[in-house]
N, C-alpha and C positions, 0 to 999 in steps of 0.2 A: 512721145510728141508733146505731152503736157509739160514735161521737164524743159524741153527746148523752147516752148512758148514762154514759160516762166523766165528762163534765162534771157530771152529776147527783151521782155518787158523790163527786166532789171538792167538792161544795157550790157550784159555780159557776153552776148553773141550778136553778130550781125544778122540781118534778116535772112531767112532761109527760104529757098523755094519749097514747094509742096513736096511731100515725101516721094511721090512718083517720079519727080524730076531729079532726085538725088541718086547718083549711081551707088551701087554697093561699095565700090572702092572709096568713094567720097564719104559715105556714111561711116565706114570703118575708120577712116582717118580722123573724123570728128569725134568719135566716141571717147577716145582717151582724154581729149581736152575737156569734154563735158563731165566725164567721171572725175577728172582731177579737180574741177571746180567744186562739184558737190562734195567730194571727199575732203577737200581743204576747208570748205565752209563748216562741214560737220565736225571736222577735227578741231577747228578753232573754238567750238563751243564745248567739246568733250575732252580735250587734251588734259592729261593728268600729270601730276608731279608727285614726287615722294620726299624729296629732301627737306621741304619746309616743315613737315610735321612727323616724318618717319612713317607715315602711312599714305596710301594713295588718296589723292583728292584732286578736284578740278583746279587747273592752273588759275582760272578766273576767281576761285574762291579761296585761294591760298591766304593764310593769315599774315604772312610776311612777304616782302618782295622776293620773287623768285624769277629768274630768267632761264629760258630753255631754248636750246638749239636742237631741232629735230633733224631727221635724215635729209629732208628737203633743203633746209637752211644750210646744212653742211655741204651738200652738193653744189649749192649756188655760190658758196664763198669763193672769193678770188684769191685767198691766201693758199699757200702750198699745203697746209695741213689744218686739221680741225683745231689743234692747239693754238696755232697762229690766229685763227678766227676769233678767239676769245677777246682779243683786243677791241673788237667792234661791238661787243655786247654792252648794252646800257648799264652804266654804273660801274664798269670794270676798267681798271687801269693795268696796263702791262708794261714793264720795263725790260730792257734787253741787255744784260751783261755779256751775252755771247750768242752767236747764231744757234748754238745748241742748248741754250739755257735762258729761258724766259720766266719772269716772275709775275704771278697774278696777285692783284690786290683790289680792295674796294674801300671806299669811304675814308681814305687818308692814312697817313703814317706808313707810307710804303718804304721798303728798303730792299736790299739785294738778296736777303734770305727770307724775309717776311714770314716769320714763325707765327704771325697772327692770322694767317689764312691757310686753310686746310684743303688738300686735294685728296679725293677718294676715287678709287676705281672699283665699281660695283660694291661700294660701301666700305672698301678696304683702304686704309691710309697708306699712301705711297711715299712717305717722307724718307729721307736719309737720316737714320737714327741720331748720329752724333750732332747733326746740324739742327734737327727739329723742324725742318721744312723740306719740300721736295726739290730735286734738281730738275726743273722744267718738267718734261714728260718722259724722263729717262726710264722710269719704271711703269709708264702708262701704256695704253693701247696704241696701235697704229691706225692709220686712216681706214683700212679695210675692215677693222673690227669694231670701230666706234659706232654706237647706235644713237645715243642722245647725250646731251650735256645739260646738267642743271646747275645753276649758280645761285647761291643765296648771298647777295651783297649785304653785309651787316652781320652782327653777332649771331652765332648759332650755338653758343656755348651751353645754353640751358638744356638742349637736347643731345648735343654731341660731346660736350667737354672739349677734349682734343685741342684746346687753345684756339678755337675758332671764333675769336672775338671780333675779327674784321670780316669774316665771311667763309664760305665753303663752296667748293666745286665738286660735283659727283659725276664721273664719267661712267656711263653705262655701256657695256659692250654687247655684242650680238650673241644671243643664245643659239647654240648649235641645233637645238630642236626646231627653231624658227628660221635660221639662216644656214642652210646646208649647201655644201659645194666647195668649189675651188675658185680663188681670186688671186690675181697677180697684178702688181702695180709697179711701174717704173717712172720715177721722176728724174729728169735731167735738166740742169739749169746752169746759170752763170751768175756770179756776183763780182764785186769789186770793179765794176765798170767805171772808168775814169777816176779810179782811186789813186791819189798821189802817193800812197804808201806802198802800192804793189800793183801788179798787172791783173788782168781778168783771170778769174779762177773758176774751175768746174765744180758743180754741185751734183751729187747723185744720191738717190735713195731707192732701194729695191725692197718691196714688201710682198709677203705671201700669206694667204690665209686658206686653211682647209678645215672644213667641218663635215662630220659624218654622223648620221643617225644609225646606230648599229641595231638597236631594237626599239620598240616603243618606249622603253624605260631607260635606255642607255645611249648617250651621244658624247662626242668629244670634238674639240677643235684645237688647232695649233696655229700659231702666228710667228712670223719672223720678219725682222727689218734690219737692213744693213745700210748705213748712211755714211757718206763721206763728203767733205767740203773743206773750205778754208774760212776760218773764223773772221769775224769783224775785228778790226785793228783799233786799239786804243793808243793814240799818239798825240794827246793834248799837251802842248808845250807851254801853256799859260803858267806863270810863276805864282805858286801859292804863297811864297815868302818874299814878295816883291819889296817889302819895307824892312827886310832883315838888317840892312845896313844904311837905313835912311839917315842916321845921325852923321854918317861920313860922306853922304852924297853919292853913294854908289847904287845905281839902279839898273834894271834890265840885264843885259849881258855882262855888265861890269860888276854885278852883285855877286860877291864870292859865296853867298849863302843861297844862291838861286835854287829853287825846288820846283821843277816842272811837274804838272799833274801826273803825266804818264811816264815819269822817270823815277826810279827807286834807288835807294842808297844815299839820298841826300835829304832825308826827312829830319825832323827836329832832333831825334836821337843820334843822328849822324853828323851833327854840327858841333863845333868847338868854339869857344871864345878865345881868340888869340890877341895878345897885346903886341902891336906892331907900331913902331915909331911913336910910342906914347899914347896910342889910341887903341880902343877895344874894337875888334872886328869879329863878326859871326862868320865862320868859314865852314862850309859843308864839304864832305867828300864828294867826288865827282859823280858817282852813280852811273846807272845804265838805263837806257830807254826800255820800255816794256818789250818792244819787238826784238830787242837784243837777247833777252833772257827767257823767251818762251818759244814754243812751236805752235803756230796757229793752225796746223793741220787738225781737222775735226773728224772724229769717227765715232759712230755709235753702232753697237751690235746689241739687239735686244730680241727676246723670244719669250713666248709663253705657251703653255699647254694646259688645257682644262678638260676635266672629265665630269660629265653631268649624269646624275642618276635620279630617276623619278620613282620613289617608293610608293607614291600615291598620285592621284590625278591632280592635286593642288600643291604638292610638296616636291621640292627639288633639293638634292644634295650635290655639291660641287667641290672638287679639289682643283686648286689652281697653283701652278708653278710659274714664276716670272724670273727672268734673269736679264741683266743689262751690264755691258762693259763699254765704257766710254772714255774718250779723250776730248777734252775741250777746255775752255776757260771758265772759271767759276769765281764769284766775287762775294766776299764778306766785308770785313774792315779792310782787308787787303785783297789783291787779286791772286788767284791760284791757277796753276796748270794741273788739271785733273788728267792723269795718265794711267791707263790700265786700272781705272776706278771701277769697282764691281759692286753691284747690288743683286741680291737674290731674295725671293719671297716665296714662302709656302703658305697656302691659305686653304681652310676648309670652311664652307658656308652651308647653312641649312635655311631654306626659304620656304615659308608656308604662310597661310592666311592667319594663323594663330601664333606660331612660334617662329622666330628668326634668330639665328645664332651664327657667330663667326669666330674663328680663331686663326691667328696668323703669326708667322715668324719672318722678320725682315733682317737680313744679314748685310753688313756693309764692310768693305775693305777698300781703303783709299789707294792701294796699289803703289805706283811709283810717282804719286802726285807731289807737288812742291809749291812753296810760297814764293811768289815772284819778288816781293820786297826783300825777304830774307836772302834770296839768291843774289840779288844785286848788292846788298850790303856785304855779304860774305865773300863775294867775288873781289870786292875792293879790299876787304880786311885780310883775305887769305894771301895776298901778295905783299901787303904792308900794313901792320897794325896802325890804329889811329894815332898812338903816341909817336911812332916813328914818322908817319906821314906829316903830322903837325910840326915836328922838328925840322924835317926837310923843307916844308913850306915856309917856315919862319926864316930859316937860313937863306933860302933863295930870295925871299922878299927883301930881306935886309941888304943882300948883295945887289939886287936890282935897283933899289932906291939909291944906294950909294953910287951906282953907275949912272945915275941921272934919269932913270925911268920915272914916269908919273905913277901916282898911287895905283890907278887902274891897270896900267901896264905891268907894274910890279906884281899885282895879284895874278894876272894871267901868266907871267913868267914863273911865279912861285908854284902855281898849279901844275904847269907843264913839268917842272922839275920834280915835284912830289909824286907825279903820276908816272915817272919813269919805271918801266917794268910792269905796268898795269896790263891786265889781260885785255886784248883787243877783240871786239866782237867779230866772229867769223873765222878767226884763226884756229888752227888745230889745238894750240895750248888753251884757248878760251873754251872750246868745246869739251876738251878733256876735263878741265876744272869744273865746268858746269855739271857734267855728268857725275863727277866725284861729290860735289856739294849736294846734288839731288838725292844722294843716298845717306847723307849725314842727318840723323834725326835729333838735331839740336839747333834751334834757330839762332843761337849765338855763334855757331860755327858753320852750320849748313842750312838746308832749306826743306828737308823732307817732311811730308805730311804722311804719317804712318798711324792710321787709326783703324781699329777693328771693333765693330760694335754690333749689337743685336737689339731688336725691338720685339718683345713678345706681348701679344695682345689677345684678349678674349672678351667677347661681349654677347649679350643675349637680350631679347625683348619678347614680351608676351602681350598679345592683344586680348586682354581679359574680356572686353566687351564683345569681341567677335567670338570668343570661346563660349561665352554664356549664351549668345544668340543661337549658337549651333546646338545647345543643349535644350532639354525640355523643361528645365526648372530655373530659368534665368530670373534673377532678382533685380537686374538692372532694367530700367525703362528703355524702350527701343531708341529713345533720342539721346541716350548717354553712351559715350565711348570711354574706355579706360585702357591705358597703355602703361606698362612698367618695363624698365630695363636696367641693366647693370653692366659694368665693364671693369676690366683690370688691365693695367699696362706696366711692364717692367722693361727698363733699359739696362743693358749689360755692356760695359766697356772693358776692353782689355787694356790695362794701363801700359802706355808706351814709354813712359819716363820723360817725355817732352811735352806732348799736348795734354795728356791726362795722367794723373797719378791717383792712387787710392789713398785718401786722407786717413783711412782707418784700416791699415793693412792687417791681414790675418796671419795665421801661423804657416799657411801653405803658400810659398812664393810662386809656385807653379800654377796655382788656381786662385789668384788674388784679385779677382775682377771687381770692378766698381759697379754697384747696382743702384737703381733709382726708380721708384715705383709710385704708382697712383691707382686708387680704386674709387669708383664713383657709381652713381645710379640715379635714376629719375622716375618720376611718376607723372603721368599726364592724363587729365580728365577733360573731355569735350562734350558739350551739350548742344544739341540742335533744337531750336525753338521756333515758334510761330511759323509752322509749316516749312521749316528748314530755311527761313529767311534770316535767321540770326544764328550764328555759331560762336560759342564762347569756349575758350580753351585756357586751362590753367596748368602750368608745368612747374615742378620743383625738382631741381637737381642738387645733389651733394657730392663733393669730391674731397678725398683725403690724400694728401701727398706725404711722402716720408718725412719731409722737413718742415711741414706746415700743418696748422690745425685745419679742421674741416671747414670748407667754404661752401656756401649755399647760393645757387643761382635760380631765381624765379623768372617765369615768363607768363604774361597774361596777354591774350589776344582776343579780338572780337571782329567778326565779319558780318556786315549787314548787306543782304542781297534783296532789294525790293523786287527785282525781276532777275531772271537768269542772266540777263545781259549786263546788269549794273551791279557792281560789288565794291563796297567801301570797307576798309580795314583799318584797325588800329592795334598797336602792340607795344608793350613795355617789357623789357627784359634786362637782365644783367649778366655779366660773364667775367670769369677769372682766367688769367693766363699764368700758369706756373712756369718758373724758369726752365729753359731748355738745358740740355746737358752741358753745352759749352758756356752758357751763361752762369750755370751753377758751379761747374767743376773744372773748367779749363785751368791749366797751369803752364803757360807758355812764356819762354823768354823770346821776345821778338824785338829785334833792334835795340837790345840792351834795356828794354822795358818789359817787365814781367806782367803778362795779362793773367789775372787771377779771378776765379769764380767768386761770386758774391755771397755764397753760403758761408756761414761762420766757420764751418768745418774746414774751409779752404783758406780763408783770409783773416783768421782770428788775430786781432791786434794791429792790423795794418790801418784800418780806418781811423782808429783812435790816435795814431802817432804820425799821421801824414799831413801834408800841406798840398793844397790844390795847385796843379801845374799852371793853371791860368794865372794865379797870383805870383807864382815863381817866374813865369815869363814876363809879367809886368815888372816884377822886382829887378830882374836882370836887364830888362830894357832901360829901366830908370838908372841903373848903375852905369850902363854904357853911355847914356845921355850925359850924366854928370861927369864922367871921365872925359868924354870926347868934346863936349860943348862947354861945360862949366869948369873944366880943368881941375876937378877934385881928384884927390888920390883915391885909389880903389877902396882902401879901408874906410875912408871917410864916406864914400858913396854908399857902401854897404850899410854903415851905421845910420846914415840919413834915411835910407829907403826901406829898412827892415819892417816898418809898419805896414807895408803893402802885402806882406805874407799873411795868408789866410789858412787857418787849420781846416782840415777836411770836415765838412758838416754832414757828410753822408754816412750811411751805415749799411748793415747787411740786408740781403735781398728779401723782399716780400713779393707775393703774387701781384701781378698787374690787374687792374679792375676797370670795367666799363659799365655804365648804365646807358640804356638806349631807348628812346621813344621814337616810334615810326607811325606815320599816317600814310594811307595809300588809297588809290581808286583804280580799278581795272574794269574795262567795259568792252563788250563785243558789239559794235555799232553797225548800222546798215543791215539790210536783209542777209541772214545767214552768217552774220559776224564777219563780214568782209573787211571791216576796219576795226583793228584792235588798238585800244588805248590803255596805257599804263602810266600812272603818275605816283611818285612816292616822295615823301619828305621825312627827314630824320634829324634827331638832335641827340648827340652823344656827350657824355661826360666821362673823361678818363682820369684816373689817378694812379700813382705809383708806377709810372712808366719804367720799364726795365731798360736801363741805358748804361753807358760806360762813362767813367770819370778817371782822368789821370791825376794821380796824387803821389808825391814823392816823400820818402822818409829820410830825414838827415841821419848820417852815420855818426851820431853822437848822442850821448845821454845827457849832456850838459846843455840846458836850455839857453844859456848865454852864448853858445857857439852855433846855434841853429842857423842864423842868418849867414854866417861864414860858410857853413857846409852847403847850404842851399844855393849859394852864389856860384858854386863850382859843380859841374856835372859829376866829377869823380867823388864828390862828397855826399852823394844821394843814392838811395835804393829807389828805383823808379818802378811804379806800378800803374797798370791800367785795370781798374776794378769795375766789376759789374755791380750796379746798385740801383736804387730807385730815385727817379726824379722827385723833387719836392713840389713840382707844379701840379696844379689841378687845371685840366685843359678841357675846354668845350669845343666841339666842332659840329657843324651842321651842314646840311645840303639837301639835294634832291635830284630827281631825274624824271624825265618824261619821254615816252616812246610811242611811236605810231607804226603800225604795220598794215598795209593796205593791199588787198587782193584785187587786182585789176583784171579786166577781160583778157582772154587769151593766155592765161597762165602767168602774167606778169606779177611780180611781188616787189612792192616798194616799201622802204622803211626809213625812218628817221628817229634819232634819239639825241637827247642833250642831257648832260650831267653837270651839276654845280656842286662844288665842295669848298667849304670855308672854314678856316681855323680861327678860333676865338680863345685866346689865352685868358685865364682869369687869375686866380689867387696864386701867390708865391711862385711866379714864373722865374725859374732859374736857368732856362735854356738848355737843361740837361736832357730833357725828353727827346725822343727821336724826332727828326725833322718831319714836318708834315708831308713834304715831298710829293705834292699832288697839285695838278693844275686846277685853277678855279673853275674854268669852263672847258668842256670837251663835247664835241658832237660828232655823229656819224650819219652819213646819208648813203642809202643803198638802193640798187635797182637790179633785178635779175629775172631771168626766164630760162627754164630748162629746155624749152622747145619753142624758141621764138620764130624759127622758120626751118621747116624740113629737117628736124633733128639737130638744128644748130641753136645752141643756148649761149648765154652770157651772164656775167655777174660783175657789178661795179660797186665799189665802196670807197667813200672819201671820209677820212678822219682828220679832225683838226683839234688842237688843244692850245690853250694859252701858255705863255711863259710861266714858270714857277720857280720858287727858291728851293734849291736842292741842298740839303744839309746832311752830310754823311761824315763818318770818321776820316775818310780819305780827303775830301775837299768840300767846301761850301761855295755856293754861288748860284747865279740865275741860269736856268735851262731855257734857251730861247723857244718861242712858240714855233710850232711846225704843223704842217698838214701833209697827209699822204694819200695818194690815189692808188688803189689796187684794182686790177682788172683781170678778167679771164674770158676766153671764148672756149666753148665746149662743142664737141660733135659726137653724136652717138650712132653707132652702127648696130641696129637691133639684132640682126641675124647672128653674127658672132659674139654679140654682147660686148662690144668694144666701145670704150669712151675715151676720147682725146680731150685734153684740157691744156690750153696754151694760156699762161697767165704771168702776172708780175705783181710783186709788192713794191711799193714806192716806185711806180712806173716812171716818174720824171727824174728819178735818181738824184734827188736833192739830199745830200748827206746831212744827218742830224744826230744829236745825242738825246737818248731818252732820259739820261741822268748824267750828272757830272762825275768824272772819273771812269766812265765806261767807254765803250767803243763807239766809233763813228759808223753809222748805219746807212747803207746805200740801197740800191735796187737789187732785187733778186728776180731773175727772169727764168721761167721754167716751162717745161712741157711734161705733162703727166699722161701716161697711157695705162688704162685699167681694163683688164679682161676678167669677167666673172661668169660663172655658170649661172643660169637664170635665177636660182633661189638664194644666191649668196650676196645680193646687193640690196 
C-alpha cells in the first residue's frame, strides 16, 4: 500500500479506492503495472554495460558514450528485426545497400563496407574475412536469441584493436541457463508496393530457438532462421558523365558517352575516343541496367548451436558453431550478386570474474557470387570486342552522315548498327551467356567472385585487481583496478589467381596460401577516488602487424559523479586501422583497370611511374576541346596540353590514424530515474585515410613519348591503387538523448545527432567521403500493454541531405524522414505475441546513399510463440 501511495503522489498512478474496495481480480491486474514501474526505475539506475571498458560497470558511469538496447526496447521497436532497430539509436547511422545487407556506422566517413566499425556477437567478431567487415547480420543472432545490444559510437581501438576506430557494436545473446525452452517466430510481409520497377513482393522469415538445461552444469541452445524476399532495386538513371561530349553539344539521351548510375558496362574504362567527321567524340559501350544482370531474389539460411558448461559457480565455458548461406546484393566499389555465399564460425570462450578467453575460426567461401559491373562489361565484349565495335560504329556513323542524318541521329544509327548481335536481356541466349560468365574467374573476361578465406583469432584478458581482491595478500589498494589482455589474429587466403595472388609464392603450389597477421595487447588501470565520486582510467595498447612497425594507442578517461544521478565524463584516445586484406593484397583486373593492393609487396614500382587519372582526364578533355573548338590538329593539341599531366604523388600504404576527444554528461532525473538524459560532444582528427587513387603508367620508357601514350587508352597500363590520403581532416559533432518513463508503462524517447566535417591541411580530396548527414533525429513512443494486452510502438526518423562521395558516384542524397509503426497483442495463456508493423509506413521511396537501391515500405506481421522462460 505504501508503494501505491508513493506512486500516486509521483503521478504514476491514478487515485485508487481503499484496499477493501478493490477486487482480487483488479488487484492482480494492477500488480504487473506497478512491478514494471518499480523494476524499470531500479533498472535505470543499475543497468550495466561491458563494451565501454571490457568490465561490468554502470551505464550511467561509463567513461565513454555507450548506447544500450535492452529486451524491453527491442520488444517495443516497430522495425521487423533488432538489427533494423539500430538505425534509431542515438549517434548511429545505417545505410542500406540491400534488404539483406545493412551497414552500421557512427561519427562520419561511412561507406558500404565500413571496415572502421566492428560488430561482435558475444564478444566474437563476425566479419567476412576477405572484406574486413560484416555482411549485415548474416552471421549474427536472430530476434529470438538476442538479449541486449551495446553500441560504442566513437573509437574503441585502445581496448579492442580490431580496426574499431569509428565504433563498435556488441550483440549479447540469451544464455540457455537463464532462457530455457522453445520459441518459434514467423514473419510475413510485403514490399515493393507502388514500385515502378516491379510488382508487390512477398517477404517471409521463420525462426526457431530451443534451449535446454541438462544438468546444473550443462546446457545447450540451437537457433535457426530461414528468410526469403525480393531485394530493393537500384535503377537510378541519372547520367554520371553528362558533360562527356559537351564540346560537341551532345547532352542527355544524345550523349554517346552517357553513363547512368545503375547501368554498367559504360564506365570510363568502357569508353573510346573516336574521330568522326574531323571531331573527337567520347563513345561508350551500351551497357546493361543492373536489373538486367542480377537476380533480386533474396534468401538467407543461418543457424547456430551452443554448448555451455559451468565448471564452477562463476565460470562458464562455451562452444559455439554458426553457419550462414545467403543470396543477396552486396556493395563495395561495385555492386555484387552474392549467391551461395557461405560463412562458418567455430568459437570457444571461457568467461569468469578473473579470466576471460576466446578463440575462434571464421571460414568464408563466396560460392557462385559475381561482379555486376564486370558481368555487364563482358556481356558486351563477349559478342563483339571493343575494337570491332568501334570500327562498326565509325563505319555506320560515316554512312549515316553521308545520307544526310544529323550528328545526333548518326550517333543513334551507329550505336544500333554496332549493337547488332548484342545479347538481349531475358532471352535464352542472354541467360546462357550470363551463366557462363558467372563462372569465369577473370574480370577481363567474366565476372566470378571466387574467394576462400579464413580468420583465426585468439584473445584473453585477466582482471588482476579482481584476482588480488579474492586472495588474502593483495598488494593493490581496494580502489585500484588492473586489467591486462592480449590477442592474435591471422588471415589466410587461398589465392584464386584473379582477386588474390600470393606475392611471395612458396615451393608447394598446392599449399601456397597468403597469410596476414597481427598481434596486440593492452593494460588498463582504473582508480576510484573521493568515495567513488571520481573514476580515472588509463589504457595503453600496442599492435604489431606483419608489414608495419608497432603502433601504440593510449586512452585516458575521467568520470565525475557528484551524486549517483549526475555523471560527467571526459576521454582522450587514439586508434589505428591497419589495411584490410583487399586493401593490402587485392590484385583484380576490373574493366581493364587493375586494382592493386597498396602494400609494396603488391604494387612495387607502380606508384613511382604512374600519372593521376584525374590529370589524364583533364588532359584528354583539353585535347578534345582544342580539336573540336579551336580546330588544332591532334598532335598539336597533345603538345599544347601535356603540362596538365601530373605524376602520381602518392605512395605505399600506412595505417590509418585517429585522435579523439570526447566530453559527456549522463543523468537519471526525476524520482527513481524516470527521465534519462545523455549528452556527448566529440572532436576527431584523422590522418592517412586509406583510400583509392587511379593512376596510369604509359607503355613507354621514353619520357618524350609519355604524353602521346597517355592520350590514348591503348597506350596505358591502368591501375586503381590503395594508398593514403595526404589530407589531415578534423570532424566534430555531438548528440543528445532523452528517455522518459511515463505513467502506465509508456516509454517516450527523443534523440538528435549532429556531425560536421572540417578539412584542414593538405586537402587532396582523396580521403573517403564524409557521407554523413549533418543533422538527424529520432522520436519514439511505445507501450507494451497500453490497453488489455494491446501494445504499440512508433518511431519517426529524419535526416538532412548530405553529399555522398563514393567510387561509384558522387552527389547529394536528398533529406528524408521515415515513420515506423507497430501494434502488438499478447495472449498470455498460450504465450503468443502478434505484431503488425511497417517500416516507412507512408511508402515514400528514398536512397540512403547514391548508387544504392530505392527503399520503400515493408509491411509485416510477426507471430511469436514461446514457452514461458524463453522470452
